[in-house]
N, CA, C and O atoms as a Tinker XYZ file with bonds, in Angstrom:
   324  protein
     1  N     -8.768000   -0.855000   -7.048000    73     2
     2  CA    -8.319000    0.329000   -6.438000    64     1     3
     3  C     -8.665000    1.235000   -7.919000    63     2     4     5
     4  O     -8.614000    0.480000   -8.889000    81     3
     5  N     -8.967000    2.523000   -8.252000    73     3     6
     6  CA    -9.459000    3.349000   -9.046000    64     5     7
     7  C     -8.360000    3.869000   -9.549000    63     6     8     9
     8  O     -7.514000    4.298000   -8.765000    81     7
     9  N     -8.171000    3.933000  -10.795000    73     7    10
    10  CA    -6.776000    4.763000  -11.052000    64     9    11
    11  C     -7.172000    6.221000  -11.948000    63    10    12    13
    12  O     -8.027000    6.458000  -12.801000    81    11
    13  N     -6.052000    7.089000  -11.267000    73    11    14
    14  CA    -6.391000    8.177000  -11.768000    64    13    15
    15  C     -5.449000    8.706000  -12.512000    63    14    16    17
    16  O     -5.698000    9.805000  -13.007000    81    15
    17  N     -4.380000    8.194000  -12.734000    73    15    18
    18  CA    -3.284000    8.717000  -13.643000    64    17    19
    19  C     -2.714000    7.412000  -14.230000    63    18    20    21
    20  O     -2.591000    6.291000  -13.737000    81    19
    21  N     -2.363000    7.985000  -15.613000    73    19    22
    22  CA    -1.437000    6.847000  -16.542000    64    21    23
    23  C     -0.357000    7.631000  -17.024000    63    22    24    25
    24  O     -0.490000    8.703000  -17.614000    81    23
    25  N      0.741000    7.055000  -16.750000    73    23    26
    26  CA     1.970000    7.473000  -17.574000    64    25    27
    27  C      2.302000    6.469000  -18.671000    63    26    28    29
    28  O      2.224000    5.245000  -18.570000    81    27
    29  N      2.751000    7.298000  -19.918000    73    27    30
    30  CA     3.266000    6.740000  -20.952000    64    29    31
    31  C      4.488000    7.526000  -21.658000    63    30    32    33
    32  O      4.556000    8.748000  -21.789000    81    31
    33  N      5.496000    6.516000  -22.110000    73    31    34
    34  CA     6.720000    6.938000  -22.918000    64    33    35
    35  C      6.385000    6.956000  -23.635000    63    34    36    37
    36  O      5.467000    6.167000  -23.859000    81    35
    37  N      6.954000    8.148000  -24.959000    73    35    38
    38  CA     6.724000    8.052000  -26.255000    64    37    39
    39  C      8.061000    8.775000  -26.668000    63    38    40    41
    40  O      8.239000    9.938000  -26.304000    81    39
    41  N      8.950000    8.151000  -27.379000    73    39    42
    42  CA    10.206000    8.940000  -27.722000    64    41    43
    43  C     10.614000    9.100000  -26.674000    63    42    44    45
    44  O     10.736000    8.244000  -25.798000    81    43
    45  N     10.945000   10.485000  -26.612000    73    43    46
    46  CA    11.626000   11.483000  -25.484000    64    45    47
    47  C     11.058000   12.031000  -24.649000    63    46    48    49
    48  O     11.522000   12.743000  -23.759000    81    47
    49  N      9.447000   11.604000  -24.969000    73    47    50
    50  CA     8.705000   12.311000  -23.915000    64    49    51
    51  C      8.037000   11.324000  -22.838000    63    50    52    53
    52  O      7.721000   10.176000  -23.149000    81    51
    53  N      7.846000   11.844000  -21.565000    73    51    54
    54  CA     6.760000   10.931000  -20.808000    64    53    55
    55  C      5.607000   12.005000  -20.728000    63    54    56    57
    56  O      5.776000   13.223000  -20.677000    81    55
    57  N      4.495000   11.381000  -20.726000    73    55    58
    58  CA     3.123000   11.482000  -20.393000    64    57    59
    59  C      2.248000   11.284000  -19.467000    63    58    60    61
    60  O      1.704000   10.182000  -19.405000    81    59
    61  N      1.924000   12.304000  -18.548000    73    59    62
    62  CA     1.031000   11.907000  -17.416000    64    61    63
    63  C     -0.122000   12.285000  -18.064000    63    62    64    65
    64  O     -0.248000   13.318000  -18.721000    81    63
    65  N     -1.114000   11.297000  -17.845000    73    63    66
    66  CA    -2.844000   11.452000  -18.324000    64    65    67
    67  C     -3.420000   11.295000  -16.738000    63    66    68    69
    68  O     -3.020000   10.376000  -16.025000    81    67
    69  N     -4.290000   12.181000  -16.322000    73    67    70
    70  CA    -4.798000   12.420000  -15.208000    64    69    71
    71  C     -6.295000   12.601000  -15.345000    63    70    72    73
    72  O     -6.768000   13.355000  -16.196000    81    71
    73  N     -7.067000   11.874000  -14.464000    73    71    74
    74  CA    -8.610000   12.237000  -14.456000    64    73    75
    75  C     -8.803000   13.294000  -13.450000    63    74    76    77
    76  O     -8.137000   13.167000  -12.422000    81    75
    77  N     -9.837000   14.643000  -13.575000    73    75    78
    78  CA    -9.414000   15.629000  -12.941000    64    77    79
    79  C    -10.998000   16.574000  -13.228000    63    78    80    81
    80  O    -11.685000   16.245000  -14.194000    81    79
    81  N    -11.397000   17.576000  -12.430000    73    79    82
    82  CA   -12.642000   18.389000  -12.638000    64    81    83
    83  C    -12.186000   19.644000  -12.491000    63    82    84    85
    84  O    -11.403000   20.018000  -11.618000    81    83
    85  N    -12.568000   20.158000  -13.159000    73    83    86
    86  CA   -12.452000   21.805000  -13.407000    64    85    87
    87  C    -13.202000   22.538000  -12.119000    63    86    88    89
    88  O    -14.383000   22.354000  -11.822000    81    87
    89  N    -12.457000   23.239000  -11.551000    73    87    90
    90  CA   -12.850000   23.633000  -10.103000    64    89    91
    91  C    -14.159000   24.832000  -10.458000    63    90    92    93
    92  O    -15.073000   25.146000   -9.696000    81    91
    93  N    -13.992000   25.166000  -11.355000    73    91    94
    94  CA   -14.988000   26.649000  -11.434000    64    93    95
    95  C    -16.229000   26.146000  -11.916000    63    94    96    97
    96  O    -17.286000   26.546000  -11.428000    81    95
    97  N    -16.184000   25.023000  -13.135000    73    95    98
    98  CA   -17.643000   24.700000  -13.654000    64    97    99
    99  C    -17.923000   22.935000  -13.061000    63    98   100   101
   100  O    -18.919000   22.255000  -13.310000    81    99
   101  N    -16.834000   22.563000  -12.320000    73    99   102
   102  CA   -17.074000   21.185000  -11.842000    64   101   103
   103  C    -17.177000   20.459000  -12.960000    63   102   104   105
   104  O    -17.778000   19.386000  -12.912000    81   103
   105  N    -16.528000   20.983000  -14.326000    73   103   106
   106  CA   -16.605000   19.843000  -15.817000    64   105   107
   107  C    -15.713000   18.458000  -15.336000    63   106   108   109
   108  O    -14.962000   18.576000  -14.368000    81   107
   109  N    -15.809000   17.294000  -15.965000    73   107   110
   110  CA   -14.685000   16.184000  -15.752000    64   109   111
   111  C    -13.686000   16.104000  -16.558000    63   110   112   113
   112  O    -14.049000   15.843000  -17.706000    81   111
   113  N    -12.542000   16.227000  -16.422000    73   111   114
   114  CA   -11.194000   16.388000  -17.398000    64   113   115
   115  C    -10.296000   15.374000  -17.596000    63   114   116   117
   116  O     -9.940000   14.576000  -16.730000    81   115
   117  N     -9.887000   15.407000  -18.861000    73   115   118
   118  CA    -8.589000   14.261000  -18.904000    64   117   119
   119  C     -7.457000   15.718000  -19.282000    63   118   120   121
   120  O     -7.491000   16.666000  -20.067000    81   119
   121  N     -6.475000   15.195000  -18.176000    73   119   122
   122  CA    -5.207000   16.383000  -18.096000    64   121   123
   123  C     -4.236000   15.712000  -18.847000    63   122   124   125
   124  O     -4.031000   14.525000  -18.592000    81   123
   125  N     -3.545000   16.324000  -19.813000    73   123   126
   126  CA    -2.224000   15.970000  -20.478000    64   125   127
   127  C     -0.926000   16.581000  -19.594000    63   126   128   129
   128  O     -1.093000   17.467000  -18.757000    81   127
   129  N      0.021000   16.155000  -19.807000    73   127   130
   130  CA     0.903000   16.782000  -19.088000    64   129   131
   131  C      2.162000   16.342000  -19.637000    63   130   132   133
   132  O      2.205000   15.122000  -19.798000    81   131
   133  N      3.204000   16.976000  -19.972000    73   131   134
   134  CA     4.790000   16.478000  -20.462000    64   133   135
   135  C      5.515000   17.823000  -20.373000    63   134   136   137
   136  O      5.005000   18.941000  -20.303000    81   135
   137  N      6.656000   17.526000  -20.389000    73   135   138
   138  CA     8.103000   18.556000  -20.204000    64   137   139
   139  C      8.852000   18.085000  -21.171000    63   138   140   141
   140  O      8.968000   16.901000  -21.486000    81   139
   141  N      9.526000   19.283000  -21.799000    73   139   142
   142  CA    10.508000   19.180000  -23.154000    64   141   143
   143  C     11.448000   20.351000  -22.499000    63   142   144   145
   144  O     10.950000   21.443000  -22.224000    81   143
   145  N     12.887000   20.059000  -22.255000    73   143   146
   146  CA    14.051000   21.219000  -22.401000    64   145   147
   147  C     13.262000   22.332000  -21.242000    63   146   148   149
   148  O     13.266000   23.556000  -21.376000    81   147
   149  N     12.453000   21.403000  -19.834000    73   147   150
   150  CA    12.256000   22.489000  -18.943000    64   149   151
   151  C     10.770000   23.440000  -19.270000    63   150   152   153
   152  O     10.287000   24.227000  -18.456000    81   151
   153  N     10.310000   23.208000  -20.384000    73   151   154
   154  CA     8.924000   23.715000  -20.692000    64   153   155
   155  C      8.106000   22.822000  -20.548000    63   154   156   157
   156  O      8.325000   21.715000  -21.040000    81   155
   157  N      6.939000   23.091000  -19.822000    73   155   158
   158  CA     5.765000   22.269000  -19.480000    64   157   159
   159  C      4.856000   22.839000  -20.473000    63   158   160   161
   160  O      4.649000   23.989000  -20.860000    81   159
   161  N      4.231000   21.349000  -20.857000    73   159   162
   162  CA     2.832000   21.344000  -21.752000    64   161   163
   163  C      1.862000   20.885000  -21.109000    63   162   164   165
   164  O      2.059000   19.812000  -20.540000    81   163
   165  N      0.802000   21.388000  -21.008000    73   163   166
   166  CA    -0.476000   20.712000  -20.380000    64   165   167
   167  C     -1.814000   20.983000  -21.011000    63   166   168   169
   168  O     -2.042000   22.148000  -21.337000    81   167
   169  N     -2.450000   20.343000  -21.162000    73   167   170
   170  CA    -4.086000   20.802000  -21.871000    64   169   171
   171  C     -4.995000   19.733000  -21.282000    63   170   172   173
   172  O     -4.683000   18.560000  -21.076000    81   171
   173  N     -6.410000   20.437000  -20.992000    73   171   174
   174  CA    -7.532000   19.563000  -20.935000    64   173   175
   175  C     -8.447000   19.088000  -21.746000    63   174   176   177
   176  O     -8.766000   19.671000  -22.783000    81   175
   177  N     -8.820000   18.280000  -21.460000    73   175   178
   178  CA    -9.996000   17.861000  -22.727000    64   177   179
   179  C    -10.971000   17.494000  -21.706000    63   178   180   181
   180  O    -10.781000   16.650000  -20.830000    81   179
   181  N    -12.432000   18.452000  -21.944000    73   179   182
   182  CA   -13.303000   18.415000  -21.098000    64   181   183
   183  C    -14.434000   17.379000  -21.634000    63   182   184   185
   184  O    -14.301000   16.813000  -22.719000    81   183
   185  N    -15.432000   17.197000  -20.884000    73   183   186
   186  CA   -16.299000   15.787000  -21.086000    64   185   187
   187  C    -17.803000   16.480000  -20.207000    63   186   188   189
   188  O    -17.898000   17.226000  -19.233000    81   187
   189  N    -18.591000   15.970000  -20.887000    73   187   190
   190  CA   -20.170000   16.231000  -20.326000    64   189   191
   191  C    -20.349000   15.542000  -18.961000    63   190   192   193
   192  O    -20.792000   16.099000  -17.957000    81   191
   193  N    -20.017000   14.477000  -19.036000    73   191   194
   194  CA   -20.184000   13.530000  -17.691000    64   193   195
   195  C    -19.261000   12.663000  -17.341000    63   194   196   197
   196  O    -18.584000   12.141000  -18.226000    81   195
   197  N    -19.043000   12.324000  -15.916000    73   195   198
   198  CA   -17.504000   11.877000  -15.477000    64   197   199
   199  C    -17.627000   10.416000  -16.159000    63   198   200   201
   200  O    -16.638000    9.694000  -16.283000    81   199
   201  N    -18.916000   10.038000  -16.590000    73   199   202
   202  CA   -18.650000    8.416000  -17.213000    64   201   203
   203  C    -18.196000    8.434000  -18.449000    63   202   204   205
   204  O    -17.617000    7.383000  -18.721000    81   203
   205  N    -18.223000    9.165000  -19.269000    73   203   206
   206  CA   -17.786000    9.632000  -20.622000    64   205   207
   207  C    -16.184000    9.619000  -20.092000    63   206   208   209
   208  O    -15.460000    8.630000  -20.209000    81   207
   209  N    -15.809000   10.756000  -19.554000    73   207   210
   210  CA   -14.331000   10.812000  -19.060000    64   209   211
   211  C    -13.794000    9.301000  -18.876000    63   210   212   213
   212  O    -12.900000    8.742000  -19.512000    81   211
   213  N    -14.514000    8.849000  -17.931000    73   211   214
   214  CA   -13.872000    7.637000  -17.603000    64   213   215
   215  C    -13.739000    6.346000  -18.551000    63   214   216   217
   216  O    -12.854000    5.496000  -18.447000    81   215
   217  N    -14.817000    6.355000  -19.527000    73   215   218
   218  CA   -14.655000    5.576000  -20.583000    64   217   219
   219  C    -13.262000    5.863000  -21.215000    63   218   220   221
   220  O    -12.409000    4.994000  -21.392000    81   219
   221  N    -13.136000    7.090000  -21.515000    73   219   222
   222  CA   -12.205000    7.614000  -22.618000    64   221   223
   223  C    -11.018000    6.882000  -21.566000    63   222   224   225
   224  O    -10.422000    5.918000  -22.048000    81   223
   225  N    -10.700000    7.254000  -20.328000    73   223   226
   226  CA    -9.595000    6.834000  -19.722000    64   225   227
   227  C     -9.345000    5.674000  -19.616000    63   226   228   229
   228  O     -8.179000    5.332000  -19.419000    81   227
   229  N    -10.205000    4.889000  -19.700000    73   227   230
   230  CA   -10.271000    3.547000  -19.027000    64   229   231
   231  C    -10.210000    2.613000  -20.853000    63   230   232   233
   232  O    -10.135000    1.385000  -20.871000    81   231
   233  N    -10.244000    3.221000  -21.848000    73   231   234
   234  CA   -10.154000    2.634000  -23.007000    64   233   235
   235  C     -8.920000    2.237000  -23.317000    63   234   236   237
   236  O     -7.933000    2.329000  -22.587000    81   235
   237  N     -8.978000    1.715000  -24.594000    73   235   238
   238  CA    -7.441000    1.115000  -25.032000    64   237   239
   239  C     -6.300000    2.388000  -24.853000    63   238   240   241
   240  O     -6.615000    3.521000  -25.216000    81   239
   241  N     -5.225000    2.162000  -24.383000    73   239   242
   242  CA    -4.030000    2.932000  -24.418000    64   241   243
   243  C     -4.019000    3.783000  -25.538000    63   242   244   245
   244  O     -3.955000    5.011000  -25.477000    81   243
   245  N     -4.093000    2.974000  -26.759000    73   243   246
   246  CA    -3.593000    3.638000  -28.048000    64   245   247
   247  C     -4.214000    4.620000  -28.299000    63   246   248   249
   248  O     -3.611000    5.476000  -28.946000    81   247
   249  N     -5.593000    4.887000  -27.915000    73   247   250
   250  CA    -6.415000    6.185000  -27.872000    64   249   251
   251  C     -5.889000    7.626000  -27.003000    63   250   252   253
   252  O     -6.165000    8.807000  -27.212000    81   251
   253  N     -5.191000    7.112000  -26.158000    73   251   254
   254  CA    -4.622000    8.067000  -25.363000    64   253   255
   255  C     -2.964000    8.179000  -25.941000    63   254   256   257
   256  O     -2.323000    9.220000  -25.799000    81   255
   257  N     -2.579000    7.353000  -26.388000    73   255   258
   258  CA    -1.174000    7.622000  -26.964000    64   257   259
   259  C     -1.276000    8.403000  -28.386000    63   258   260   261
   260  O     -0.559000    9.382000  -28.592000    81   259
   261  N     -1.963000    8.051000  -29.110000    73   259   262
   262  CA    -2.341000    8.828000  -30.425000    64   261   263
   263  C     -2.779000   10.452000  -29.839000    63   262   264   265
   264  O     -2.210000   11.321000  -30.500000    81   263
   265  N     -3.433000   10.849000  -29.031000    73   263   266
   266  CA    -3.666000   11.929000  -28.891000    64   265   267
   267  C     -2.114000   12.601000  -27.971000    63   266   268   269
   268  O     -1.810000   13.787000  -28.099000    81   267
   269  N     -1.552000   11.958000  -27.379000    73   267   270
   270  CA    -0.158000   12.262000  -27.269000    64   269   271
   271  C      0.787000   12.523000  -28.000000    63   270   272   273
   272  O      1.551000   13.463000  -27.781000    81   271
   273  N      0.910000   11.503000  -29.267000    73   271   274
   274  CA     1.760000   11.711000  -30.243000    64   273   275
   275  C      1.311000   13.247000  -31.181000    63   274   276   277
   276  O      2.020000   14.163000  -31.597000    81   275
   277  N     -0.020000   13.029000  -31.252000    73   275   278
   278  CA    -0.410000   14.650000  -31.900000    64   277   279
   279  C      0.079000   16.027000  -31.334000    63   278   280   281
   280  O      0.607000   16.973000  -31.917000    81   279
   281  N     -0.234000   15.859000  -30.109000    73   279   282
   282  CA     0.625000   16.915000  -29.329000    64   281   283
   283  C      2.162000   16.849000  -29.404000    63   282   284   285
   284  O      2.718000   17.946000  -29.340000    81   283
   285  N      2.955000   15.759000  -29.530000    73   283   286
   286  CA     4.137000   15.766000  -29.688000    64   285   287
   287  C      4.638000   16.465000  -31.215000    63   286   288   289
   288  O      5.695000   17.038000  -31.480000    81   287
   289  N      3.924000   16.291000  -31.739000    73   287   290
   290  CA     4.300000   16.802000  -33.281000    64   289   291
   291  C      4.081000   18.281000  -33.061000    63   290   292   293
   292  O      5.027000   19.048000  -33.238000    81   291
   293  N      2.779000   18.779000  -32.649000    73   291   294
   294  CA     2.262000   20.042000  -32.768000    64   293   295
   295  C      3.394000   20.679000  -31.721000    63   294   296   297
   296  O      4.014000   21.624000  -32.210000    81   295
   297  N      3.787000   20.287000  -30.264000    73   295   298
   298  CA     5.061000   21.033000  -29.417000    64   297   299
   299  C      6.083000   21.105000  -30.179000    63   298   300   301
   300  O      6.591000   22.216000  -30.336000    81   299
   301  N      6.687000   19.880000  -30.891000    73   299   302
   302  CA     8.128000   20.092000  -31.676000    64   301   303
   303  C      8.143000   21.146000  -32.613000    63   302   304   305
   304  O      9.124000   21.834000  -32.896000    81   303
   305  N      6.839000   21.249000  -33.147000    73   303   306
   306  CA     7.186000   22.532000  -34.393000    64   305   307
   307  C      7.132000   23.708000  -33.760000    63   306   308   309
   308  O      7.689000   24.670000  -34.288000    81   307
   309  N      6.433000   23.866000  -32.471000    73   307   310
   310  CA     6.271000   25.219000  -31.909000    64   309   311
   311  C      7.267000   25.499000  -31.139000    63   310   312   313
   312  O      7.513000   26.671000  -30.856000    81   311
   313  N      8.167000   24.253000  -30.567000    73   311   314
   314  CA     9.352000   24.563000  -29.614000    64   313   315
   315  C     10.768000   24.417000  -30.345000    63   314   316   317
   316  O     11.795000   24.687000  -29.722000    81   315
   317  N     10.807000   24.001000  -31.631000    73   315   318
   318  CA    12.000000   24.041000  -32.149000    64   317   319
   319  C     12.416000   25.593000  -32.827000    63   318   320   321
   320  O     11.552000   26.224000  -33.434000    81   319
   321  N     13.735000   26.108000  -32.672000    73   319   322
   322  CA    14.038000   27.320000  -33.238000    64   321   323
   323  C     14.113000   27.205000  -34.504000    63   322   324
   324  O     14.377000   28.186000  -35.199000    81   323
């Protein structure tokens, strides 16, 4: 069975990383989603082909976790009063 979603727990965050397609341009995407204090943060990374996207998704989880950690750092700086 092909996987379309991965869930990572990083500190107090849970990240969902999903394979998707952009409806307007049919671009293959990786969508990253997390929540903190009722605020949803999501962003997409676009790829030229589904094969490239799938390689990134199927690669070592450390690459995806590193991306999530970078987002956490930026999100914490923005969200903190």
